[in-house]
N, C-alpha and C positions, 0 to 999 in steps of 0.2 A: 102351504107353502110361503112364507113372509115377505113382503115385496121389499125392493132394495130401500126406499124410503123407511119405513119399519127400521129395519135391520141398523140403518144409519141413525136414526131418533135413537134408537136403543145403546148404542155406543157412544154417541154423546152424552146422552143422560148417565151412562156409567162413567165415563169420563171424569163428567163433571159430581158425580159422587164419589167417585175414588180419591179426588182433589180436595172433597170435603172431610171426608174423612181421613186423609191424613192430615190438614190440617185440627182437627179437633187432636185425632189423638196423638201425633207427636207435637203439634205445638202448642195444644192446649186452647186453639184458637174457638170462637173471634173474642177470648176476655184477656183485659190487656196484663203484659207483663212484660216488666222492665228485663229479665234475662229468661231467655226459654231454657237454659242449663242452672240448675243448682250447682253442677259438681260433684253430686253425690250419686254413684252409682247403689244399686240396693236389687237384689233377685230376690225371690220367693218362689220355692220351688214344691210347698207344701201348701197343696189344692186347698180353696177358704179359707185359708189360714188368718189373712187379712178381712175377714169378708163379716167380722162380730165386732160390736162398742166393745165398752170396758163393763156393760149389764151381762153380756155373751148374747145379746138380741143380734138377730142376721140386719146388716144392712145393707138393704135390698138395693136406694137408686144407682150405687155405680153396678151392680149385679144386670138391674132389669136396663141400662143404660147399653153397656157392651154386649149383650142380647141384640137391643131393637137397632143400633148401631148396622149389624151385620146383618138382618134379613134382606136387606135389600141387596145384599150381594148375591146371596144362595138366589134371590127373584130374579137377578139380571145373569149370573151363570148358567139357568137354567136358561133363559132365553136364548143366549147368545152359545150357547153348546147344548143345545137339545138332545143332537144324537148322543151325547153321554151317558152313562148310567151313573147312578146316584152316586156313589159311593169317590167316581172319579169326580165329580163335583165338587165333594166335599174338600177335595185338596189342595184345591185353590182358595179355599177358605181361610184351610188351617196354615197355608203357606203365607199368604200376606200377613195372620195372626201373628206368626211367626217371628214375620219381617218387621211388622211394628214395634215387637217385644223387642228382639234385637237390637234395634236400632237406637229406643231408647234405652237400653244397656249401656250400649258402643257409645252414644252421644251425652247420654246422662239427662236423659231430658226425659223424666217422670220414670216411675218406678216399674220394673219388669216382675209382672207375674203371672204364674202358669193358673192362675183361676182366671185371669184375664184371656189367655189363648180358648180354655175349655168354654166359657161364655161367648166368646168371641164365633167360635164355632160353633157353638149350640145355636147361637143366631143366625149363620148363613144355613144350619142344615132345615132352621124351620122355615127361612126363605125357599129353602128347595123345596119343603111340604105347602107351602100356602100358593110356588106357582103349581107345583100339583093340582091342587085344589083347582087354582083358576083354571086349569088346561078343560077340568072336568068341569066347570058351571062354564063358560067361554068358547070352546072346542076352538075352532076356527081364529075366533078372535080375539082371541086371548092376548097374544102382543099389542094388538090395536090398542084395547080396552088397558092393558096393563102401561104403556107408552104413555095413553091420555093420559092416567093417574100418576103415572110417575113424571112426569111432565109438570103438572101443578102440583104437586107435591115438592118437587124440585124449585120451582118458582119462588113457592112459599117460604122454604127453609133460605135459597139464597137469599130471598130480602129480609126475614128476622136475622139472617146470618149477618149481612151488610148493618141490620139497625144495630144488633148488639154489639157488632164491631165498632160504628161509630161512636156509641156510648162511650165504650170502653178506650176509645184512643183519644176522642177527638172534645169529650164533654167531664168521665171521671178522671181521665188521665191532665186534664189543666192542673195547672198550680192554680189557689186561689189569688182571683182578684183583687187589688187593694186601692 
């Protein structure tokens, strides 16, 4: 049974994660942009159609980033909803990914792509598997161990996010001094 302190810490870390995820996916933060929306609505319903460059080689960075961004979601869902079976845990992952892609289309904030939904959901499923592995290794200490690791990682990510935000808005975004 996890203590109330651990559950509260998990909820706080999850909230910070969701805020950062929303900023990264919808607003392309922490990087500077004059406009959030380019006014263009594009939707790609063909899986992995835009995942190749001109030479036909797979463009891995976007695929890997989408998977990595959602691994924590699977871990947090597993921590917060331990009584749910694995397939039920996938539904909020898929739902959040669909929500982000829909919002990108509605507000013309990036490109709506079914590939992103697939990769995000895969990342969440990997997160569920990672949590299951942690459960086998750490047993009753799993929530505490994951929370400590997540807290340290969250502080590092928030500091890096703040640094990039500062650089892109106040250093790179400044007009040249004459």
